[in-house]
C-alpha positions in Angstrom: -35.6 -46.6 -3.1 -38.1 -44.9 -5.2 -41.6 -43.8 -4.2 -44.8 -43.4 -6.1 -47.9 -41.4 -4.8 -51.1 -43.2 -5.9 -54.1 -41.0 -6.5 -56.3 -43.6 -8.0 -56.5 -47.1 -9.7 -58.3 -48.7 -12.5 -58.1 -51.9 -14.5 -57.8 -52.3 -18.2 -59.3 -55.7 -18.4 -58.8 -56.3 -22.0 -55.1 -55.9 -21.6 -55.1 -57.6 -18.1 -53.4 -54.6 -16.4 -54.1 -53.1 -13.0 -53.2 -49.4 -13.3 -51.8 -47.2 -10.3 -52.4 -43.6 -11.3 -50.3 -40.7 -9.7 -46.9 -39.1 -9.6 -43.3 -40.1 -8.9 -42.6 -38.7 -5.4 -39.0 -39.7 -5.3 -36.3 -41.4 -7.4 -36.7 -43.0 -10.8 -39.3 -45.7 -11.8 -38.8 -48.0 -14.8 -40.7 -51.0 -16.2 -39.5 -54.2 -14.4 -39.5 -52.6 -10.9 -41.6 -53.9 -8.1 -44.4 -51.9 -6.3 -44.9 -52.9 -2.6 -48.3 -52.3 -1.2 -48.2 -52.8 2.7 -51.2 -54.7 4.1 -50.1 -54.5 7.7 -46.7 -54.2 9.6 -45.5 -57.5 8.5 -47.3 -58.3 5.2 -47.3 -56.7 1.8 -48.5 -57.4 -1.7 -46.1 -56.9 -4.6 -46.6 -56.3 -8.4 -43.9 -56.0 -11.1 -44.4 -53.0 -13.3 -45.1 -54.1 -16.9 -45.0 -50.6 -18.4 -45.3 -46.9 -17.6 -47.8 -44.9 -19.5 -49.3 -41.3 -19.1 -53.0 -40.2 -18.8 -53.9 -36.7 -19.9 -56.7 -35.0 -17.8 -59.1 -32.6 -19.1 -57.2 -29.7 -17.7 -54.1 -30.8 -19.6 -52.1 -32.1 -16.6 -50.6 -35.6 -17.1 -50.6 -38.5 -14.6 -48.1 -41.2 -14.6 -49.7 -44.6 -14.8 -47.9 -47.8 -13.4 -49.3 -50.8 -15.2 -49.2 -54.2 -13.4 -50.0 -57.3 -15.3 -52.4 -59.7 -13.5 -53.0 -63.3 -14.3 -56.7 -64.1 -13.2 -59.9 -62.4 -12.3 -59.2 -63.4 -8.7 -55.9 -61.6 -8.7 -57.7 -58.5 -10.1 -60.1 -58.6 -7.3 -57.2 -58.8 -4.8 -55.7 -55.6 -6.4 -59.0 -53.8 -6.3 -59.7 -54.9 -2.7 -56.6 -53.0 -1.6 -58.6 -49.7 -2.4 -55.2 -47.8 -2.9 -55.8 -44.1 -2.9 -53.9 -41.2 -1.6 -51.0 -43.6 -0.5 -47.2 -43.3 -1.2 -45.8 -46.7 -2.1 -42.3 -48.0 -2.2 -40.8 -49.1 -5.6 -37.7 -51.2 -5.7 -35.5 -52.9 -8.3 -36.6 -56.4 -9.1 -33.5 -57.8 -7.4 -33.7 -55.6 -4.5 -35.7 -56.7 -1.4 -37.9 -54.1 0.6 -36.7 -53.4 4.0 -38.3 -55.6 6.9 -40.9 -53.8 8.8 -38.6 -53.9 12.0 -35.9 -51.7 10.3 
């Protein structure tokens, strides 16, 4: 399982993308993989990575940007409401299921 450290998020509304900005903490991450955002011990929200892009900061460093497509304004509101910052998230292959909270 791969892990992604999220520093910040933003939306590219013209492209209908919700973007997780940060760095790969473990493993390899590719487009098509699934990002799991835990809501509590038994519920999580998942999004498929449409593309991986890079954002250059003023100081020259680059952040990895995982871009997740959303379908509706309500879905974007749900992603924004998660307030994901300074969290490490699990990223799994689209055919792989995340481990259950009890394991």
